[in-house]
C-alpha positions as CSV (number, residue, x, y, z in Angstrom):
1,M,4.2,-68.8,-28.0
2,E,3.9,-68.4,-23.8
3,T,6.5,-70.6,-23.3
4,T,8.8,-69.4,-25.6
5,V,8.5,-65.9,-24.9
6,R,8.7,-66.6,-21.1
7,N,12.2,-68.7,-22.5
8,F,13.1,-65.6,-24.3
9,K,12.7,-62.9,-21.6
10,G,14.7,-65.5,-19.2
11,H,17.5,-65.5,-21.6
12,L,17.8,-61.7,-21.8
13,N,17.5,-61.1,-18.4
14,K,20.9,-63.4,-18.1
15,L,22.4,-61.5,-21.0
16,N,21.1,-58.1,-19.7
17,A,23.4,-59.5,-16.4
18,Y,26.7,-60.2,-17.9
19,N,26.6,-56.9,-19.8
20,H,25.9,-55.2,-16.9
21,A,28.7,-56.6,-15.2
22,M,31.4,-55.8,-18.1
23,G,29.7,-52.1,-18.0
24,V,30.3,-51.2,-14.4
25,L,33.8,-53.2,-14.6
26,S,34.5,-50.9,-17.7
27,F,33.3,-48.2,-15.6
28,D,35.6,-49.2,-12.7
29,S,38.9,-49.5,-14.7
30,V,38.8,-45.4,-16.0
31,T,37.3,-43.8,-12.5
32,A,38.8,-46.2,-9.6
33,M,41.1,-48.9,-10.9
34,P,44.7,-48.3,-10.4
35,R,46.8,-48.6,-13.5
36,G,48.1,-51.7,-12.4
37,G,44.7,-53.8,-12.3
38,S,44.8,-53.6,-16.1
39,E,46.2,-57.3,-16.6
40,H,43.5,-59.1,-14.0
41,L,40.9,-56.8,-15.8
42,G,42.0,-58.3,-19.3
43,N,41.3,-62.1,-17.9
44,T,37.7,-61.4,-16.5
45,Y,36.8,-59.3,-19.6
46,A,37.8,-62.8,-21.6
47,V,35.5,-65.4,-19.5
48,L,32.6,-62.2,-19.5
49,S,33.3,-61.6,-23.7
50,Q,32.8,-65.7,-24.1
51,Q,30.1,-65.9,-22.3
52,I,28.7,-63.0,-23.7
53,Y,29.6,-64.3,-26.8
54,E,27.9,-68.0,-26.3
55,L,24.5,-66.4,-24.5
56,T,24.2,-64.3,-28.2
57,V,24.6,-66.7,-30.3
58,S,23.0,-69.8,-28.6
59,P,21.1,-71.9,-30.8
60,A,18.4,-72.4,-28.7
61,F,18.3,-68.2,-28.3
62,K,18.3,-67.9,-32.1
63,D,15.2,-70.7,-32.3
64,M,13.2,-68.4,-29.4
65,I,14.1,-65.1,-31.8
66,L,12.7,-67.3,-35.0
67,E,9.9,-68.3,-33.1
68,I,8.7,-65.1,-32.3
69,L,9.3,-63.5,-35.2
70,D,7.6,-65.9,-37.3
71,H,4.5,-65.1,-35.2
72,K,4.8,-61.3,-34.8
73,D,1.2,-61.3,-34.4
74,Q,0.9,-62.9,-31.7
75,V,3.3,-60.9,-29.5
76,D,3.1,-57.8,-28.1
77,Y,5.0,-54.7,-29.9
78,V,7.6,-54.4,-27.1
79,T,8.5,-58.2,-27.4
80,R,8.8,-58.2,-31.3
81,R,11.0,-55.2,-31.5
82,E,13.6,-57.0,-29.1
83,A,13.6,-60.0,-30.9
84,E,14.0,-57.8,-34.2
85,E,16.9,-55.9,-32.7
86,L,18.4,-58.9,-31.0
87,Y,17.8,-60.8,-34.4
88,E,20.2,-57.7,-36.2
89,Q,22.8,-57.9,-33.0
90,M,23.1,-61.8,-33.1
91,Q,23.4,-61.7,-37.0
92,R,26.6,-59.5,-36.2
93,T,27.9,-61.3,-33.6
94,D,27.6,-64.8,-35.2
95,K,29.6,-63.6,-38.2
96,I,32.6,-62.9,-35.8
97,P,34.7,-66.0,-34.7
98,M,34.3,-66.3,-31.2
99,E,38.4,-66.2,-30.5
100,E,38.4,-63.1,-32.7
101,Y,35.6,-61.6,-30.8
102,V,37.2,-62.4,-27.4
103,A,40.7,-61.5,-28.6
104,Y,39.0,-57.9,-29.8
105,Q,37.8,-57.2,-26.3
106,L,41.3,-58.1,-24.8
107,E,42.9,-55.5,-27.3
108,V,40.4,-52.7,-26.5
109,N,41.0,-53.3,-22.9
110,E,45.0,-53.2,-23.8
111,A,44.6,-50.3,-26.5
112,S,42.6,-48.0,-23.7
113,N,45.4,-48.6,-21.0
114,V,48.2,-47.6,-23.2
115,W,46.5,-44.8,-25.0
116,H,46.3,-43.2,-21.6
117,T,49.7,-43.6,-21.3
118,A,50.4,-42.2,-24.6
119,K,48.2,-39.0,-24.2
120,E,50.3,-38.1,-20.6
121,T,53.4,-39.0,-22.4
122,N,53.1,-37.3,-25.9
123,D,54.1,-40.5,-27.2
124,F,51.8,-41.7,-30.2
125,A,54.3,-44.4,-31.6
126,L,53.6,-46.4,-27.9
127,F,49.8,-46.2,-29.1
128,A,50.2,-46.5,-32.8
129,P,50.4,-50.6,-33.2
130,H,47.3,-51.0,-30.8
131,L,45.5,-48.4,-33.4
132,Q,46.3,-50.6,-36.0
133,K,44.9,-53.3,-34.7
134,L,41.8,-51.7,-34.0
135,V,41.8,-50.4,-37.3
136,D,42.4,-54.0,-38.7
137,Y,39.6,-55.5,-36.7
138,S,37.3,-52.9,-38.0
139,R,37.5,-53.5,-41.5
140,R,37.5,-57.2,-41.3
141,F,34.4,-57.0,-38.9
142,A,32.7,-54.7,-41.3
143,A,33.1,-57.3,-44.3
144,Y,31.9,-60.0,-42.0
145,W,29.0,-57.9,-41.2
146,D,28.0,-56.6,-45.2
147,S,31.0,-56.8,-47.7
148,T,28.9,-55.3,-50.5
149,K,29.3,-51.8,-48.9
150,P,32.1,-49.7,-47.9
151,A,33.2,-50.7,-44.5
152,Y,33.2,-47.1,-43.5
153,D,29.4,-47.0,-44.5
154,V,28.6,-50.4,-42.5
155,L,30.6,-48.9,-39.4
156,L,28.2,-45.7,-39.3
157,D,25.2,-47.8,-39.5
158,T,26.2,-49.5,-36.3
159,Y,26.1,-45.6,-34.5
160,E,23.5,-44.3,-36.7
161,K,21.1,-46.7,-38.5
162,G,20.8,-45.8,-42.2
163,I,23.5,-43.0,-42.6
164,T,26.1,-42.9,-45.4
165,M,28.9,-41.6,-46.1
166,G,27.2,-39.7,-49.1
167,E,24.6,-38.0,-46.6
168,L,27.6,-36.9,-44.2
169,D,29.7,-35.8,-47.5
170,Q,26.6,-33.2,-48.1
171,F,26.0,-32.3,-44.6
172,F,29.6,-31.4,-43.5
173,S,29.8,-29.7,-47.2
174,M,26.7,-27.6,-46.4
175,L,28.6,-26.6,-42.8
176,R,31.6,-25.8,-44.5
177,Q,29.7,-23.6,-47.0
178,E,27.4,-21.8,-44.5
179,L,29.3,-21.5,-41.5
180,L,33.4,-21.1,-42.3
181,P,32.5,-17.3,-43.6
182,L,30.6,-16.6,-40.4
183,V,34.0,-18.1,-38.4
184,K,36.2,-15.4,-40.5
185,E,33.7,-12.6,-40.3
186,I,33.9,-13.2,-36.3
187,A,37.8,-12.9,-36.3
188,Q,37.6,-9.7,-38.9
189,R,34.9,-7.8,-37.3
190,G,33.3,-9.1,-34.3
191,Q,33.2,-7.0,-31.1
192,A,36.1,-8.2,-28.8
193,I,35.3,-10.7,-25.5
194,D,37.0,-10.3,-22.6
195,D,36.7,-13.8,-20.5
196,S,39.4,-13.9,-18.6
197,P,37.3,-14.2,-15.5
198,L,36.7,-17.6,-16.9
199,H,40.1,-18.9,-16.3
200,K,40.9,-17.7,-12.9
201,R,41.2,-20.3,-10.1
202,F,38.7,-22.5,-9.0
203,P,39.1,-24.5,-6.2
204,I,38.1,-28.0,-7.6
205,E,36.2,-29.0,-4.1
206,K,33.6,-25.9,-4.9
207,Q,33.6,-27.0,-8.4
208,R,32.5,-30.7,-7.1
209,K,29.6,-28.5,-5.6
210,L,28.9,-26.6,-8.5
211,S,28.6,-30.1,-10.4
212,K,25.9,-30.9,-7.9
213,R,24.0,-27.6,-8.0
214,L,23.7,-28.0,-12.2
215,M,22.6,-32.2,-11.8
216,E,19.5,-30.6,-9.4
217,V,18.8,-27.8,-11.9
218,M,18.9,-30.6,-14.5
219,T,16.2,-32.7,-12.5
220,I,18.8,-35.8,-12.1
221,D,17.8,-37.8,-9.6
222,P,21.1,-38.2,-7.4
223,N,19.6,-41.7,-6.0
224,H,19.6,-42.9,-9.8
225,C,22.5,-41.0,-11.0
226,S,26.4,-40.5,-9.6
227,I,29.3,-38.6,-10.5
228,A,33.0,-39.9,-11.1
229,E,36.0,-38.2,-12.0
230,T,37.8,-39.8,-15.0
231,E,40.4,-38.6,-17.8
232,H,37.6,-38.0,-20.7
233,P,34.2,-37.8,-19.3
234,F,31.5,-40.2,-20.7
235,T,28.1,-41.2,-19.4
236,D,27.4,-45.0,-18.6
237,G,23.9,-46.2,-18.4
238,F,23.4,-49.5,-17.2
239,S,19.6,-49.2,-16.6
240,R,16.6,-46.3,-15.8
241,E,17.8,-46.9,-12.1
242,D,21.8,-47.0,-12.5
243,V,23.5,-44.4,-14.8
244,R,26.4,-42.7,-14.4
245,I,28.3,-40.1,-15.3
246,T,31.8,-38.3,-15.0
247,T,34.0,-35.2,-15.1
248,H,37.4,-33.8,-15.4
249,Y,38.1,-30.8,-13.2
250,Y,40.8,-28.2,-13.9
251,E,41.7,-25.4,-11.6
252,S,41.5,-22.8,-14.0
253,E,39.1,-23.6,-16.4
254,F,36.0,-24.2,-14.5
255,A,33.8,-24.0,-17.2
256,S,35.4,-27.1,-19.1
257,S,33.9,-29.4,-16.2
258,M,30.5,-27.2,-16.1
259,Y,29.9,-27.9,-19.3
260,S,31.0,-31.6,-19.5
261,V,28.5,-32.1,-16.6
262,I,25.5,-30.7,-18.4
263,H,26.8,-32.4,-21.7
264,E,27.0,-35.5,-19.8
265,G,23.9,-34.9,-17.8
266,G,21.6,-34.7,-21.0
267,H,22.9,-38.2,-22.0
268,A,21.7,-39.5,-18.2
269,L,18.6,-37.5,-18.9
270,Y,17.5,-39.7,-21.6
271,E,18.3,-42.9,-19.9
272,L,16.5,-42.1,-16.7
273,N,13.6,-41.1,-18.4
274,I,13.2,-44.9,-20.9
275,G,9.4,-45.8,-20.8
276,D,8.6,-48.4,-17.9
277,D,8.1,-51.0,-20.8
278,I,11.5,-51.2,-22.0
279,K,13.3,-50.0,-18.7
280,Y,15.1,-53.6,-18.3
281,S,15.0,-54.2,-22.3
282,P,17.7,-54.6,-24.8
283,L,15.6,-51.6,-26.1
284,G,15.7,-49.5,-23.1
285,T,18.2,-47.2,-24.7
286,G,19.5,-44.3,-26.6
287,S,18.1,-45.0,-30.3
288,S,21.4,-44.0,-31.8
289,M,24.4,-42.0,-30.9
290,G,22.8,-39.1,-32.9
291,I,19.7,-39.1,-30.8
292,H,21.7,-39.4,-27.9
293,E,24.4,-36.7,-28.5
294,S,21.1,-34.2,-29.6
295,Q,20.5,-34.8,-25.9
296,S,23.6,-33.9,-24.2
297,R,24.6,-31.4,-26.7
298,F,20.8,-29.5,-26.6
299,F,21.4,-29.4,-22.5
300,E,25.0,-28.5,-23.1
301,N,24.6,-25.9,-25.9
302,I,21.0,-25.1,-26.5
303,I,20.2,-24.9,-23.0
304,G,23.4,-24.2,-21.3
305,R,25.1,-21.5,-23.2
306,S,21.5,-19.6,-23.2
307,E,21.4,-16.0,-21.9
308,S,18.4,-16.8,-19.9
309,F,20.4,-20.1,-18.4
310,L,23.3,-18.4,-17.6
311,S,21.5,-15.5,-15.7
312,Y,19.6,-18.4,-13.5
313,I,23.2,-20.2,-12.7
314,L,25.4,-17.1,-12.5
315,P,24.6,-16.0,-8.6
316,D,25.7,-19.5,-7.9
317,I,29.0,-19.3,-9.7
318,Q,29.4,-16.3,-8.2
319,R,29.0,-17.9,-4.3
320,L,31.3,-20.2,-5.3
321,G,33.5,-19.1,-7.7
322,P,36.6,-16.7,-8.1
323,R,36.4,-13.3,-7.2
324,A,36.8,-12.1,-10.4
325,L,33.4,-13.2,-11.5
326,K,31.8,-11.4,-8.5
327,A,31.3,-8.3,-10.8
328,V,30.8,-10.0,-14.1
329,S,27.2,-9.3,-15.4
330,P,24.8,-11.7,-16.5
331,R,24.9,-10.5,-20.1
332,D,29.0,-10.4,-20.5
333,F,29.0,-13.8,-18.7
334,Y,26.6,-15.2,-21.5
335,R,29.4,-13.4,-24.1
336,M,32.5,-15.0,-22.2
337,V,31.0,-18.7,-22.2
338,N,29.8,-18.0,-25.8
339,K,33.5,-17.1,-27.4
340,S,33.9,-18.3,-30.7
341,Q,37.7,-18.7,-31.8
342,P,39.5,-22.1,-33.5
343,S,41.0,-24.3,-30.8
344,L,42.8,-27.1,-30.7
345,I,40.7,-29.0,-28.2
346,R,37.3,-30.7,-29.6
347,T,35.7,-31.3,-26.0
348,E,36.6,-27.3,-25.1
349,A,35.6,-25.9,-28.6
350,D,32.6,-23.4,-28.7
351,E,29.2,-23.9,-30.3
352,L,30.5,-22.5,-33.7
353,T,33.4,-24.1,-34.6
354,Y,32.9,-27.7,-32.9
355,C,31.6,-29.0,-35.9
356,F,35.1,-28.5,-37.7
357,H,36.5,-30.7,-35.1
358,I,34.1,-33.7,-35.8
359,M,35.0,-32.9,-40.1
360,V,38.8,-33.6,-39.3
361,R,38.0,-36.6,-37.8
362,Y,35.2,-37.8,-39.9
363,E,37.7,-37.1,-43.0
364,L,40.3,-39.2,-41.1
365,E,38.3,-42.2,-40.2
366,K,36.8,-42.5,-44.1
367,R,40.8,-42.8,-45.1
368,L,41.9,-44.9,-42.3
369,I,39.2,-47.6,-42.9
370,A,39.4,-47.2,-46.3
371,G,43.3,-47.8,-46.5
372,E,43.9,-44.6,-48.0
373,L,46.0,-43.3,-44.9
374,S,48.1,-45.5,-42.9
375,V,48.3,-45.6,-39.0
376,E,51.8,-43.5,-39.0
377,D,50.3,-41.1,-41.6
378,L,47.7,-39.8,-38.9
379,P,49.3,-37.5,-36.9
380,R,50.8,-35.6,-40.0
381,E,47.4,-35.5,-41.7
382,W,45.7,-34.7,-38.5
383,N,47.7,-31.5,-38.2
384,R,46.9,-30.5,-41.7
385,L,43.7,-30.8,-41.5
386,Y,43.5,-29.0,-38.2
387,K,45.0,-25.8,-40.1
388,E,42.9,-26.1,-43.2
389,Y,40.0,-26.3,-41.5
390,L,40.5,-24.4,-38.2
391,G,43.8,-22.4,-38.9
392,V,45.5,-23.5,-35.7
393,D,48.6,-25.1,-35.7
394,V,48.9,-28.4,-33.4
395,P,51.9,-28.1,-31.3
396,N,52.0,-32.1,-29.9
397,D,50.3,-35.4,-30.4
398,T,48.4,-35.2,-26.8
399,M,46.8,-32.1,-27.9
400,G,46.1,-33.2,-31.3
401,V,45.8,-37.0,-32.6
402,L,45.8,-38.6,-29.2
403,Q,43.2,-36.0,-27.1
404,D,40.1,-38.4,-27.7
405,S,39.7,-41.9,-26.4
406,H,36.9,-43.0,-29.2
407,W,39.6,-45.3,-31.3
408,S,41.4,-46.8,-28.5
409,G,38.0,-48.2,-27.8
410,G,37.2,-49.2,-31.4
411,A,34.6,-46.8,-31.9
412,F,35.1,-46.0,-35.8
413,G,32.1,-43.8,-37.2
414,Y,31.0,-42.5,-33.9
415,F,32.4,-39.1,-34.2
416,P,29.9,-38.0,-37.0
417,S,27.0,-38.6,-34.2
418,Y,28.2,-35.4,-32.3
419,A,27.6,-33.0,-35.2
420,L,24.4,-34.8,-36.4
421,G,23.0,-34.7,-32.6
422,S,24.0,-31.1,-32.7
423,A,21.7,-30.5,-35.5
424,Y,19.1,-32.9,-34.4
425,G,18.8,-30.8,-31.3
426,A,18.4,-27.3,-33.0
427,Q,15.4,-28.9,-35.1
428,M,13.9,-30.0,-31.9
429,L,14.6,-26.7,-30.4
430,H,12.6,-25.1,-33.3
431,T,9.7,-27.3,-32.4
432,M,9.6,-27.1,-28.7
433,E,9.6,-22.9,-28.7
434,Q,6.1,-23.8,-30.5
435,D,5.1,-25.6,-28.1
436,I,6.5,-24.2,-24.4
437,P,7.9,-21.1,-22.9
438,V,11.1,-22.4,-23.4
439,W,13.1,-19.1,-22.9
440,E,10.7,-18.2,-20.0
441,L,11.2,-21.7,-18.1
442,V,14.8,-21.6,-18.3
443,G,15.2,-18.3,-16.5
444,R,13.4,-19.7,-14.0
445,G,15.2,-22.8,-13.5
446,E,12.7,-24.5,-14.1
447,L,13.5,-27.5,-16.9
448,C,11.0,-30.0,-16.0
449,P,8.9,-29.0,-18.8
450,I,11.4,-29.3,-20.7
451,V,12.0,-32.4,-19.9
452,A,8.5,-33.6,-20.0
453,W,8.4,-32.8,-23.6
454,L,11.5,-34.3,-24.5
455,R,10.4,-37.4,-22.5
456,E,7.0,-37.6,-24.3
457,R,8.9,-37.5,-28.0
458,I,12.1,-39.2,-27.4
459,Y,13.1,-40.5,-24.0
460,R,10.3,-42.9,-23.5
461,F,10.8,-44.6,-26.6
462,G,14.2,-46.2,-26.5
463,C,15.0,-48.1,-29.7
464,L,11.4,-48.9,-30.3
465,L,12.0,-46.5,-32.9
466,T,14.6,-45.5,-35.6
467,P,16.4,-42.3,-35.4
468,K,14.4,-41.0,-38.4
469,E,11.2,-42.2,-36.9
470,L,11.7,-40.2,-33.5
471,L,12.9,-37.2,-35.5
472,Q,9.7,-37.1,-37.2
473,N,7.9,-38.0,-34.0
474,A,9.6,-34.8,-32.3
475,C,9.4,-32.5,-34.8
476,Q,6.6,-33.8,-37.3
477,A,9.1,-33.2,-40.2
478,P,12.3,-35.3,-41.4
479,F,15.5,-33.8,-40.4
480,D,16.4,-30.5,-41.9
481,P,20.3,-29.2,-41.4
482,Q,19.2,-25.7,-42.4
483,Y,18.0,-25.5,-38.6
484,Y,21.0,-25.8,-37.0
485,V,22.9,-23.6,-39.4
486,R,20.2,-20.5,-38.8
487,Y,20.4,-21.2,-35.0
488,L,24.2,-21.0,-35.0
489,T,24.0,-17.9,-37.7
490,S,21.7,-15.9,-35.2
491,K,23.2,-16.5,-32.1
492,Y,26.8,-15.9,-33.0
493,R,26.1,-12.6,-35.3
494,E,23.8,-11.4,-32.2
495,V,26.8,-12.6,-29.9
496,Y,29.6,-10.8,-31.6
497,G,27.5,-7.9,-32.9
498,L,27.3,-8.4,-36.6
């Protein structure tokens, strides 16, 4: 067994190196690579993808995993969990023909490149053929993995283990029933909020300084986490020692980048605080996308849009920002950044209406994957649902169906994670408030105890525990979305004087 485990760890190290290389190339492709480099990158992706595929489904590697699984009592817990996770991944990869796996990687690279152009030029027809290919791939892959289940349930499980359309239908139905009346009440009776100071010119160079200050307050170590710029902000965690976040700056919308940095910083904190025993392991990342999003949205909204945090950070913003912000009080600033009104862009949506943006995507994805909605009809249905759920008219596809990068990466089933994560975070807050003086700490800019609480209950476990086990460990109770509803209802009724 000692020899088997040693060989197993060596194989893991090689597989990690190839995935690391692919990840760095992917990060570079959307932050620094010139647009014309796409073809060369595609060739490199093809070579690396084939190597990763062969390493993942290697018969020798499979034998090692099976031997470990047959003798679980002879290995440590981390090695056992690595074998279990990798066996599940191997089964999925092994069911996809290698030529199709490599072709899919090439198509994702091409689709991402075309999506950027389509979004810039408001040309959905340019992107549509690539989107169709990715939908087709997703359906086929789901059938390879488990033909006994609806394809979309299979895809959902790759992002949030165990979640189903049935559970999500109930979750979103409850949010519509509980929160839509509040959205309408705010529109009819809420006290007006003037947020014009947020839209004054804030030089990008000064916004970059604000980003560094935000990362400092969040306790993000710049020796292990860098920040770059891209069209659609994201985070890549290559290991606990190398995490990279991105943002996008707009001169007259500084809050956009501010909250992008805090959101991606929440992801980064998760990756930076993985336990020592799994920091180079395939288990050394977030348990699920829902749990990961619980951290990004916890810091972006629950902490970052709180009155305590904003009172603390406002002097830094006033020092760097436009004159119009100099005379703004902490209370007024708090109400400005929490202004709620239906909008077009998901990433710019306020905390209350955000879940409705996710509902639109969830409904469309279900129907796309089930074959009940064609790619050609997607823009029309997108616009119809935005009118139905949010009451807004979509002026063009750039601000509509082309706004997100997820589908260009084949990430069908990812979007519900954002709403689940928001709800997870609210439940974590409820428990955290019973253990530490959250708002006193935030008001002093002392986030270390908050990060330590999350490290102990969430971060350090990586993928050692399932999402349900992690939530139980953090909150000593199963998932209950009522915490999220109560949190939003209490906050927004107070903000709007209802």
